[in-house]
N, C-alpha and C positions, 0 to 999 in steps of 0.2 A: 413628362418632366425628366426621366430617368435620360434620354436622348440629350437635351439640353445641359445635364450635369457631365454626360460624358465627352460632349463638346467641349465643354469649359475647361473640363481637365486635360484633354487632347492640346487645345490652345496653349493654355498655360506650361504644358511640358516642350511646346514650339518655340514658345518665348523663352523659356529658360535654356534651351537648349542653342539658340542663336547668340546666347550671351557669352558660350564656350565654344561657339565654333566662328567665329571673325578673329581676327589679330585684336587682341586684347593691348590696348596701348595706355601708357598712365594708369591712373586710379580706375575707372569705367570708361573710356573711350575704346571704341572697336573700328577697325577700317577693312574694307576688301573692295575689290574689282572685280566686274562681271562681262564676260562679253556672251551675249546669249541671242541666238536669233529667234527663240521660241518667242512664242505670245508677241508682246510687243514691240521686239528685236532691239532689247535694251543694250546697249553699251556703256557703262557708267563705274564710278567708282563714290565710294560713299564714307563717310566718318559720322558714326553715331554715337549717344549714350544716351541710358534710360534716365539717368537722374539728374546730369548735370547740364549745364547750359557755359557756352564760350565763344568766342569769335573762332572759328575755322574757317580755311581756304582749302578747296580743293582743285587740284588740277587733273583731269582725265584724259591719257594719250592714246589714241584708236589708229590701231595699224590695220592693214587687209594683210592677210597671209598668202604666199600665191601658192602655186602646186608644187614648186619644189622646196617651199617652206620657209621664203626669206619673207622678211616682213617688209611692209611698206604704208610710210607715213601717211595718214589721211588729214588728221587735225588735231587739234586740242579743245577742249571743253573747261571751263571754269565755274565755279560754283556761282549764281546768283547774286549780284551785289546786294547789301542789306544795311541801309544806314550810311555813316559819314567815314568809313574805314576804309573806302575806297574799293576799284574792281576787284570782286572774287570774294572778299570777305563776308562771312555770315554769322548772326550771333543766335544762337540756337543750341540746341541738342541733335542737329542733323544736318549735315553737309553734304550737297549731292551734285556732282560734276558730269553730265554724260547726256545721250540722243537716245531717242525710240524712232525704230524704223530702218534701224541697220540691220538687216535681215542676215546677216553669215558671220560665221565663227573667226575671230579675228584675234589679236592680241592688245589688251587694255590694260595701261600702266598707273596708277593714282599714285598721285603726290600729295601728301594730306600735311598742313600747317595747322598750327594752333596761335594763339596769343598767349602768353604768359599773363595770369590774374592779376599780380601785382607789379609787375614792371614793365608790361606791355611789348616785351622782346616777342619777336616771331622765331617761331623754330621747327622743324620737322618733327613731324609724330611718327611717319611712319610711310613707306611705298610700300602699295600691293602691286600684284601682278595676277592677271586672267586670261586663259585662253579658252573656258567654258563657260556655263551658267553659273557655277558655284552656287549650286542649290544646296549645299548644305550649310551656306553661311545664312540662310533663311530660315 
């Protein structure tokens, strides 16, 4: 029983830590990108909130960095479509645009958009960049 309560306390601390590590945008929205060849080889950009739902749109630009440090564009990935808003718009607490299976350190640039609640106006929430796993974001 003591082990379970220690695990729960550690999990709660980790969750609380993520809320302060990512770029805080607006009320409760967090945005970040990561380029991580570890595990599943994630190259992705994510927008999330623990409490709010909203229409969000994320584009993740993926680059490979060569031996001289130059970036070479590979491709863009957008949030999967959800509903009638059109390509890339998703209604929820989390929007992710990314790939698995890219096992190299590269450069990921994330572009995060939202839709204003009452006017329906599209706006830029934030831009995020990463050249590593950004483990502090988790």
